[in-house]
C-alpha positions as CSV (number, residue, x, y, z in Angstrom):
1,M,-0.3,0.1,0.0
2,T,1.0,3.7,-0.3
3,L,0.6,6.7,1.6
4,R,1.3,10.1,-0.5
5,I,2.1,13.3,1.3
6,H,1.4,15.9,-1.2
7,F,3.2,19.1,-1.1
8,T,2.7,23.0,-2.2
9,S,5.3,25.2,-3.0
10,E,4.7,26.7,0.4
11,D,5.3,23.7,2.2
12,L,8.3,22.9,0.5
13,T,10.1,26.0,2.2
14,R,8.7,24.3,5.4
15,I,10.1,21.3,6.0
16,T,12.2,21.4,9.4
17,I,14.1,18.8,10.9
18,A,14.1,17.7,14.7
19,Q,17.4,18.5,16.4
20,H,16.9,16.7,19.2
21,P,15.1,12.9,20.2
22,D,11.4,13.2,20.4
23,P,11.3,11.6,24.2
24,L,7.6,10.3,23.6
25,W,7.7,9.3,20.0
26,E,11.3,7.6,21.4
27,V,8.7,5.1,24.0
28,L,5.9,4.7,21.7
29,L,8.4,3.0,19.2
30,S,10.7,1.5,21.9
31,L,7.4,-0.5,22.7
32,H,6.7,-1.8,19.3
33,V,10.7,-2.8,19.0
34,L,10.1,-4.4,22.4
35,Q,7.1,-6.9,21.7
36,S,8.1,-7.3,18.0
37,T,9.0,-10.8,16.8
38,D,11.2,-9.4,13.8
39,A,12.9,-6.6,15.1
40,A,16.3,-5.3,13.6
41,P,19.1,-7.3,15.5
42,V,20.9,-4.3,16.6
43,F,17.9,-4.0,19.3
44,A,18.8,-7.5,20.5
45,R,20.1,-7.2,23.5
46,W,18.2,-4.5,24.6
47,R,14.9,-6.2,23.8
48,R,16.8,-9.1,26.3
49,Q,17.5,-6.8,28.8
50,V,14.3,-4.9,29.3
51,R,12.6,-8.6,29.3
52,S,14.5,-9.8,31.8
53,D,12.8,-7.9,34.7
54,P,9.0,-7.9,33.6
55,G,8.3,-4.9,36.2
56,T,10.0,-2.6,34.0
57,V,7.2,-2.0,31.7
58,D,3.7,-1.1,32.6
59,R,1.0,-3.2,31.1
60,R,-0.9,-0.2,30.5
61,L,1.3,0.8,27.9
62,L,1.4,-2.4,26.4
63,D,-2.3,-2.5,25.9
64,L,-2.0,0.9,23.9
65,A,1.1,0.2,22.0
66,P,0.5,-3.3,20.0
67,P,4.0,-4.6,18.1
68,Y,1.9,-3.7,14.9
69,G,-0.9,-1.5,13.5
70,Y,-2.1,1.5,14.9
71,S,-1.1,3.2,18.4
72,P,-3.1,6.2,19.6
73,D,-1.7,10.0,18.6
74,F,-2.5,11.2,21.6
75,L,0.1,9.4,22.9
76,T,3.3,11.4,21.0
77,P,1.8,15.0,21.2
78,A,3.6,17.2,19.3
79,A,4.8,19.2,22.7
80,A,7.3,16.4,23.3
81,A,9.1,18.0,21.1
82,D,10.3,20.4,23.9
83,G,11.4,18.1,26.3
84,L,9.7,14.7,28.3
85,E,8.3,16.9,30.4
86,N,6.3,19.1,28.1
87,G,5.1,16.1,26.2
88,I,3.8,14.2,29.3
89,D,1.8,17.6,30.5
90,A,0.4,17.6,27.2
91,L,-0.5,13.9,27.5
92,R,-2.6,14.7,31.0
93,S,-4.1,17.5,29.2
94,T,-5.5,15.3,26.3
95,P,-8.9,16.5,25.4
96,R,-11.8,13.9,25.8
97,E,-13.0,14.0,22.3
98,R,-9.1,13.2,21.0
99,L,-8.7,9.9,23.6
100,R,-12.3,8.8,22.8
101,K,-11.8,9.0,18.9
102,D,-8.3,7.5,19.0
103,L,-9.5,4.8,21.5
104,T,-12.0,3.9,19.1
105,E,-9.7,3.8,16.0
106,L,-7.9,1.4,18.3
107,S,-10.6,-0.8,19.0
108,A,-11.3,-1.2,15.5
109,T,-8.1,-3.9,15.3
110,R,-7.5,-4.9,18.7
111,P,-10.0,-5.2,22.3
112,L,-9.7,-2.6,24.5
113,A,-8.7,-3.1,28.6
114,H,-11.1,-2.6,31.1
115,W,-8.9,0.3,32.4
116,T,-9.5,2.3,29.2
117,R,-12.8,2.9,29.6
118,P,-12.4,5.7,32.3
119,L,-9.6,6.9,30.2
120,G,-11.8,7.3,27.3
121,D,-14.0,9.4,29.6
122,G,-11.1,11.4,30.1
123,D,-10.9,10.6,34.0
124,R,-8.0,12.7,35.7
125,D,-6.8,9.8,37.9
126,T,-6.1,7.4,34.9
127,L,-4.9,10.1,32.7
128,D,-2.2,11.0,35.8
129,G,-1.5,7.6,36.0
130,L,-0.9,6.8,32.2
131,A,1.4,9.9,32.2
132,Q,3.3,8.6,35.2
133,A,3.8,4.8,33.4
134,V,5.3,6.7,30.6
135,R,8.0,9.2,32.7
136,D,8.7,5.6,34.8
137,Y,9.4,3.5,31.7
138,H,11.3,6.7,29.8
139,R,13.5,6.7,33.0
140,A,13.9,3.0,33.6
141,V,14.3,1.8,29.8
142,L,15.7,4.8,27.8
143,V,17.3,7.2,29.9
144,P,20.5,4.7,30.5
145,H,20.9,5.1,26.7
146,W,19.7,8.2,26.6
147,A,23.2,10.1,25.1
148,H,23.8,7.3,22.9
149,I,20.5,7.7,21.1
150,Q,21.4,11.5,21.1
151,G,24.7,11.1,19.7
152,R,23.2,9.1,16.7
153,L,20.3,11.3,16.0
154,G,22.3,14.2,16.2
155,A,24.5,12.9,13.6
156,D,22.0,11.9,11.0
157,C,20.7,15.5,12.1
158,S,23.9,17.0,10.7
159,V,23.6,14.9,7.6
160,R,19.9,15.6,6.5
161,T,20.2,19.4,7.9
162,R,23.4,19.9,5.0
163,A,21.4,18.3,2.7
164,L,18.4,20.6,3.1
165,L,20.9,23.5,2.7
166,T,22.4,22.6,0.0
167,G,20.0,20.9,-2.5
168,G,16.7,21.8,-0.7
169,S,13.9,19.3,-0.7
170,A,15.0,17.5,-3.9
171,R,18.2,16.2,-2.3
172,L,17.1,15.8,1.0
173,L,13.9,13.8,0.8
174,P,14.7,11.0,-1.5
175,T,17.6,9.9,0.8
176,L,15.4,9.6,4.1
177,H,14.4,6.1,3.6
178,P,14.0,3.2,0.6
179,A,10.5,3.1,1.7
180,L,10.0,6.3,0.4
181,C,10.0,7.7,-3.0
182,W,10.0,11.4,-4.1
183,S,7.9,12.3,-7.5
184,P,7.6,16.2,-6.9
185,P,5.4,17.5,-5.8
186,V,4.1,14.1,-4.0
187,L,6.3,12.3,-1.5
188,E,5.2,8.4,-1.7
189,L,6.1,5.7,1.3
190,R,5.2,2.6,0.9
191,G,4.2,-0.1,3.0
192,P,1.6,-2.2,4.6
193,H,1.2,0.0,7.6
194,V,-0.1,3.6,5.7
195,R,-2.4,4.1,2.9
196,G,-4.1,7.1,1.4
197,D,-3.6,10.9,0.7
198,L,-2.1,13.7,3.5
199,H,-2.5,16.8,1.7
200,L,-0.2,19.6,3.8
201,D,-1.9,22.8,2.7
202,G,1.0,25.1,4.0
203,R,1.5,23.5,6.8
204,G,4.8,22.1,6.3
205,L,6.5,19.2,7.5
206,R,8.5,18.0,10.4
207,L,10.9,15.4,10.2
208,V,11.8,13.7,13.2
209,P,14.7,11.2,13.2
210,S,13.7,8.2,15.4
211,F,16.3,5.7,17.1
212,F,13.5,3.0,18.0
213,C,11.7,3.7,14.4
214,W,11.9,0.3,12.4
215,P,11.6,-0.8,9.9
216,A,9.5,1.8,7.8
217,P,9.1,5.8,8.5
218,T,5.7,6.2,10.2
219,L,3.6,8.8,10.8
220,L,0.0,10.1,12.9
221,R,-3.0,8.5,11.7
222,D,-5.2,11.9,11.8
223,R,-4.7,13.9,9.0
224,G,-5.8,17.4,11.1
225,L,-2.9,17.1,13.3
226,A,0.4,19.1,12.8
227,P,2.2,16.9,10.1
228,V,5.1,14.7,10.9
229,L,7.1,12.1,9.6
230,V,9.5,10.2,11.7
231,Y,12.2,7.9,10.1
232,P,14.6,5.3,11.0
233,I,18.0,6.3,11.5
234,A,21.5,4.2,10.8
235,H,22.8,2.3,13.5
236,D,26.0,1.3,15.1
237,L,26.1,-2.5,15.1
238,S,27.9,-2.7,18.4
239,W,25.5,-0.6,20.2
240,L,25.4,-3.0,23.9
241,G,28.3,-5.1,22.4
242,G,25.8,-7.2,19.9
243,P,25.2,-7.8,17.6
244,G,28.4,-6.2,15.6
245,P,31.1,-8.5,15.0
246,R,33.2,-9.7,18.4
247,P,36.7,-8.6,18.3
248,A,38.0,-12.4,17.3
249,S,34.9,-12.6,14.5
250,G,35.9,-8.8,13.4
251,R,39.4,-10.3,13.0
252,A,37.9,-13.4,10.9
253,L,35.9,-11.0,8.9
254,A,38.4,-8.6,7.8
255,A,40.6,-11.5,6.8
256,L,38.0,-12.6,4.7
257,L,36.7,-9.5,3.2
258,G,39.5,-7.3,3.5
259,M,39.4,-4.6,6.5
260,R,37.6,-1.8,4.7
261,R,35.3,-4.0,2.7
262,A,34.5,-5.4,6.5
263,A,34.1,-1.8,7.4
264,V,31.7,-1.0,4.3
265,L,29.4,-3.9,5.2
266,E,29.5,-3.6,8.7
267,T,28.3,0.6,8.3
268,V,25.5,-0.5,5.6
269,A,24.2,-3.1,7.9
270,G,23.8,-0.3,10.7
271,G,21.2,1.8,8.9
272,A,18.1,1.3,7.1
273,G,19.7,2.5,4.1
274,C,23.1,4.4,3.4
275,T,23.7,6.4,0.7
276,T,27.8,5.8,-0.9
277,G,28.4,9.3,0.3
278,E,27.5,8.4,3.9
279,V,29.4,5.1,4.3
280,A,32.2,7.0,2.7
281,R,32.3,9.5,5.8
282,R,31.8,6.6,8.3
283,V,34.5,4.7,7.4
284,G,36.8,7.4,6.1
285,I,37.5,6.4,2.4
286,S,36.8,7.6,-1.0
287,P,33.5,7.6,-2.7
288,A,34.9,5.6,-5.5
289,T,36.2,2.9,-3.2
290,V,33.1,2.7,-1.6
291,S,31.6,2.0,-4.6
292,H,33.9,-0.9,-5.9
293,H,33.5,-2.1,-2.3
294,T,29.4,-2.1,-2.3
295,S,29.4,-3.8,-6.3
296,V,31.4,-6.8,-4.8
297,L,29.2,-6.9,-2.1
298,R,26.3,-7.3,-4.1
299,E,27.6,-9.6,-6.1
300,A,27.8,-11.9,-3.4
301,G,24.7,-11.2,-2.3
302,L,25.4,-9.5,1.2
303,I,24.1,-6.3,0.4
304,G,21.0,-5.1,-1.8
305,T,21.3,-1.7,-4.2
306,R,18.2,0.5,-5.2
307,R,18.2,4.0,-6.9
308,V,15.8,6.2,-5.2
309,G,15.7,9.4,-7.9
310,E,19.2,10.9,-8.4
311,T,20.3,8.9,-4.9
312,V,21.7,4.9,-4.5
313,L,21.1,3.4,-0.9
314,H,22.6,0.5,0.0
315,T,21.2,-1.9,2.5
316,A,22.2,-5.4,4.5
317,T,21.0,-8.5,3.1
318,G,19.8,-11.2,5.5
319,L,23.3,-13.1,4.4
320,G,25.2,-10.4,5.2
321,V,24.0,-9.4,8.7
322,G,24.4,-13.0,9.3
323,L,27.7,-13.0,8.1
324,L,28.4,-10.0,10.9
325,N,26.5,-12.1,13.5
326,G,28.5,-15.0,13.3
327,N,25.2,-17.1,12.5
328,S,25.8,-18.5,9.1
329,C,22.8,-20.4,9.7
330,L,20.3,-17.2,9.6
331,A,20.8,-17.4,5.3
332,V,20.8,-20.9,5.0
333,G,18.0,-21.9,2.8
334,R,17.0,-18.3,2.5
335,P,17.2,-15.9,-0.4
336,A,18.9,-12.9,0.0
337,G,17.0,-9.3,0.4
338,P,17.0,-6.4,2.2
339,V,16.9,-6.7,6.0
């Protein structure tokens, strides 16, 4: 399915890029990753750590944030762009009409827990309890990794901002993610989770890079809310000590592929789509050398490459991720394809 985002000339001048992590989007999307059965390998150790203490995650959050499908828009208010407490204050002040609308939408895909009935009525104690559950989850699960999250998002923001300043929307929009296709004046988002049309009508579009967004960009369901597009960033596979190659396996991989080619593969596997230029900057080699290495890796079935507009994006295949993980069984009997 496809969602078409329609830009006017005014919208193209009102594209903004979030300069800091949005704490409530990270809360929501990390809850999705935590429950997902096919989340990216880079999240594996984090998932095990959180799941090892069942009391860490309040059941109410899981009720509202299923691993797939719709989650209520009121969980990610725009005010959270200015920090956690601003977002929580906005959550606590959600109008009853918004609560009822979003819970009705959620009920179309799954039965609602009994406690959501007073929530839909705007019960103050229920809203306060939900807000506290969000705050506790953020403190216990995300704060220990917040410096790393900020660092990765800061790096992505620098790349995107430079693209916007030097090439405008034509350079920025096609490179955000392989699921996005820019055909002026329409940005298409393809995937089973989206459909229909979003007309910006001069409101502009806020781009929010996200650490836990996976596997494709997402946005609010209500087209009447301030438009926002949340997209995945590239990851460092060594986060939390896994699932990137351990020192011994890293040496073996370098011996097999060559040190630079192994570094290119690891860099590509760390993201949801890397351009040749991004790989060159991160590995510290020329774009021409990157092109040579990606050609060899592609022929070996370790990465896939696709063109989006004038941009070439590389992604790791299942075989490539399996090789990095030191688990060749991942690729046995499976066709190579984007992770």
